[in-house]
Backbone as CSV, one residue per row, in Angstrom:
resi,resn,N_x,N_y,N_z,CA_x,CA_y,CA_z,C_x,C_y,C_z
1,MET,88.632,168.233,92.484,89.937,168.380,91.874,89.919,169.861,91.102
2,SER,90.958,170.639,91.768,90.912,171.950,91.396,91.975,172.425,90.525
3,SER,92.906,171.294,90.222,93.964,171.575,89.208,94.543,170.419,88.617
4,TYR,95.051,170.471,87.577,95.939,169.224,86.967,97.029,168.763,87.733
5,ARG,97.353,169.489,88.870,98.374,169.234,89.792,97.911,168.168,90.774
6,ASP,96.638,168.131,90.986,96.037,167.299,91.923,95.862,165.841,91.286
7,LEU,96.231,165.697,89.968,96.097,164.186,89.483,97.297,163.530,89.666
8,ASP,96.979,162.239,90.104,97.994,161.383,90.409,99.001,161.223,89.245
9,ILE,98.265,161.029,88.064,99.012,160.699,86.867,99.924,161.765,86.538
10,TYR,99.778,163.167,86.903,100.463,164.071,86.504,101.577,164.043,87.508
11,LYS,101.427,163.943,88.874,102.368,163.749,89.611,103.557,162.630,89.418
12,ILE,103.089,161.569,88.923,103.815,160.459,88.623,104.742,160.742,87.230
13,GLY,104.057,161.382,86.259,104.515,161.727,85.051,105.667,162.855,85.354
14,LEU,105.359,163.764,86.235,106.349,164.850,86.481,107.472,164.319,87.384
15,GLU,107.458,163.341,88.102,108.469,162.539,88.822,109.402,162.060,87.732
16,LEU,108.791,161.322,86.742,109.521,160.625,85.830,110.432,161.650,85.007
17,PHE,109.624,162.699,84.735,110.483,163.748,83.927,111.730,164.350,84.800
18,TYR,111.534,164.621,86.088,112.502,165.094,86.939,113.670,164.046,87.165
19,ILE,113.420,162.796,86.910,114.396,161.577,87.087,115.245,161.769,85.559
20,VAL,114.229,161.539,84.548,114.821,161.281,83.129,115.700,162.493,82.801
21,HIS,115.211,163.648,82.641,115.750,164.742,82.153,117.131,165.029,82.693
22,PRO,117.564,165.013,83.789,118.972,165.187,84.294,119.871,164.011,84.113
23,ALA,119.258,162.826,84.158,119.980,161.523,83.736,120.379,161.674,82.419
24,SER,119.556,162.099,81.315,119.855,162.166,80.027,120.924,163.127,79.716
25,LEU,121.167,164.154,80.566,122.257,165.015,80.275,123.596,164.484,80.501
26,LYS,123.432,163.220,81.193,124.841,162.541,81.682,125.338,161.581,80.663
27,LEU,124.410,161.417,79.625,124.822,160.553,78.566,126.198,161.011,77.690
28,PRO,126.619,160.059,77.024,127.849,160.511,76.167,127.380,161.421,75.174
29,LYS,128.187,162.378,74.730,127.794,163.299,73.786,127.059,162.748,72.618
30,TYR,127.440,161.722,72.011,126.825,161.139,70.682,125.358,160.483,71.054
31,GLU,125.108,160.188,72.364,123.797,159.804,72.714,122.958,161.072,73.372
32,MET,123.614,162.132,73.775,122.922,163.175,74.535,121.970,163.883,73.414
33,TYR,122.564,164.139,72.219,122.124,164.828,71.141,121.008,164.123,70.314
34,GLU,121.232,162.751,70.357,120.181,162.009,69.499,119.269,161.350,70.311
35,LEU,119.427,160.188,71.102,118.483,159.463,71.852,118.142,160.332,73.098
36,GLY,119.197,160.984,73.683,118.873,161.660,74.710,117.988,162.837,74.590
37,SER,118.219,163.498,73.502,117.219,164.569,73.119,115.827,163.931,73.006
38,GLN,115.509,162.929,72.239,114.212,162.146,72.149,113.663,161.888,73.301
39,LEU,114.534,161.366,74.307,114.025,160.879,75.591,113.552,162.268,76.413
40,ARG,114.132,163.368,76.387,113.786,164.462,77.196,112.471,164.922,76.562
41,ARG,112.412,165.024,75.194,111.107,165.637,74.740,109.909,164.526,74.927
42,SER,110.196,163.209,74.891,108.928,162.571,75.102,108.416,162.527,76.541
43,SER,109.570,162.494,77.427,109.083,162.535,78.856,108.515,163.864,79.233
44,ASP,108.842,165.058,78.571,108.342,166.374,78.879,106.825,166.341,78.256
45,SER,106.691,165.679,77.089,105.375,165.603,76.307,104.381,164.800,77.045
46,LEU,104.904,163.841,77.791,104.000,162.986,78.778,103.211,164.032,79.693
47,VAL,104.028,164.764,80.332,103.273,165.648,81.380,102.558,166.850,80.636
48,THR,103.145,167.503,79.646,102.571,168.458,79.021,101.195,168.212,78.335
49,ASN,101.010,167.075,77.774,99.678,166.535,77.306,98.690,166.551,78.535
50,ILE,99.163,166.045,79.463,98.103,166.130,80.647,97.668,167.494,80.925
51,VAL,98.527,168.420,80.998,98.096,169.616,81.342,97.288,170.091,80.182
52,GLU,97.626,170.161,79.090,96.822,170.700,77.843,95.387,169.983,77.861
53,GLY,95.308,168.786,78.187,94.130,167.974,78.136,93.151,168.523,79.436
54,TYR,94.026,168.761,80.506,93.137,169.267,81.754,92.532,170.659,81.381
55,GLY,93.121,171.359,80.509,92.761,172.761,80.101,91.588,172.524,79.085
56,ARG,91.335,171.388,78.783,90.202,171.166,77.602,89.223,170.314,78.372
57,LYS,89.202,170.295,79.726,88.444,169.227,80.447,86.903,169.531,80.216
58,ALA,86.641,170.564,79.856,85.163,171.001,79.550,84.651,170.181,78.371
59,TYR,85.507,169.632,77.673,85.067,168.805,76.485,85.790,167.491,76.787
60,LYS,85.040,166.638,77.272,85.378,165.226,77.905,86.238,164.452,76.676
61,ALA,85.759,164.642,75.579,86.470,163.915,74.299,87.924,164.499,74.142
62,GLU,88.208,165.933,74.358,89.283,166.456,73.953,90.161,166.214,75.182
63,PHE,89.752,166.018,76.569,90.570,165.709,77.667,91.065,164.179,77.261
64,ILE,90.082,163.312,77.065,90.487,161.963,76.732,91.689,161.765,75.715
65,ARG,91.416,162.689,74.631,92.374,162.621,73.488,93.802,163.098,74.022
66,PHE,93.851,163.858,74.761,95.034,164.444,75.354,95.796,163.364,76.262
67,LEU,94.998,162.654,76.991,95.337,161.743,77.945,95.993,160.540,76.977
68,THR,95.283,160.199,75.905,95.901,159.228,74.763,97.189,159.780,74.428
69,PHE,97.344,160.870,74.053,98.659,161.584,73.574,99.650,161.325,74.747
70,SER,99.359,161.605,75.943,100.251,161.176,77.128,100.617,159.938,77.176
71,TRP,99.723,159.160,77.038,100.186,157.589,77.211,100.918,157.121,76.215
72,SER,100.672,157.869,75.050,101.639,157.372,73.791,103.125,158.154,73.926
73,SER,103.190,159.254,74.676,104.484,159.556,74.939,105.030,158.837,76.165
74,CYS,104.424,158.258,77.099,104.818,157.483,77.955,105.517,156.229,77.312
75,LEU,104.689,155.560,76.504,105.337,154.413,75.805,106.480,154.727,75.000
76,GLU,106.779,155.957,74.351,107.876,156.380,73.694,109.029,156.609,74.770
77,THR,108.806,157.100,75.801,109.795,157.179,76.789,110.380,155.794,77.276
78,VAL,109.553,154.979,77.498,109.870,153.683,78.050,110.861,152.904,76.861
79,ASN,110.281,153.236,75.648,110.891,152.669,74.505,112.453,153.102,74.368
80,HIS,112.543,154.613,74.542,113.941,155.057,74.502,114.817,154.781,75.648
81,LEU,114.160,154.426,76.812,114.910,154.004,78.192,115.375,152.537,77.754
82,GLU,114.595,151.676,77.240,114.836,150.309,76.970,116.158,150.195,75.818
83,LYS,116.044,151.276,75.033,117.177,151.230,73.889,118.341,151.687,74.635
84,LEU,118.273,152.652,75.704,119.481,153.009,76.414,120.289,152.062,77.053
85,ILE,119.302,151.227,77.834,119.665,149.931,78.625,120.491,149.068,77.795
86,ILE,119.888,148.738,76.464,120.633,147.816,75.720,122.025,148.322,75.323
87,CYS,122.000,149.611,75.017,123.207,150.118,74.369,124.191,150.220,75.526
88,ILE,123.743,150.385,76.875,124.848,150.564,77.813,125.322,149.126,78.079
89,LYS,124.650,148.210,77.919,125.141,146.765,78.251,126.225,146.369,77.200
90,ILE,126.243,147.088,75.979,127.142,146.695,74.987,128.568,147.007,75.384
């Protein structure tokens, strides 16, 4: 593995970011700047933490710590998406 770009989890996270970010910009203005902004940040954080952790891979515990942060950002992104799905149904 020569780069974080080779990690499957990075590729999946980046794909999620590329789907979520433009979709969040299509939300109504009252959601775009509130929940939409949080959604964009959490999906970006998911990928960014993988990259930062990979940069610290010489220290296994640091790499694992940043992967944990990434997992937390993933859960946050899922939660924001669930809230939007419920809001759209109303």
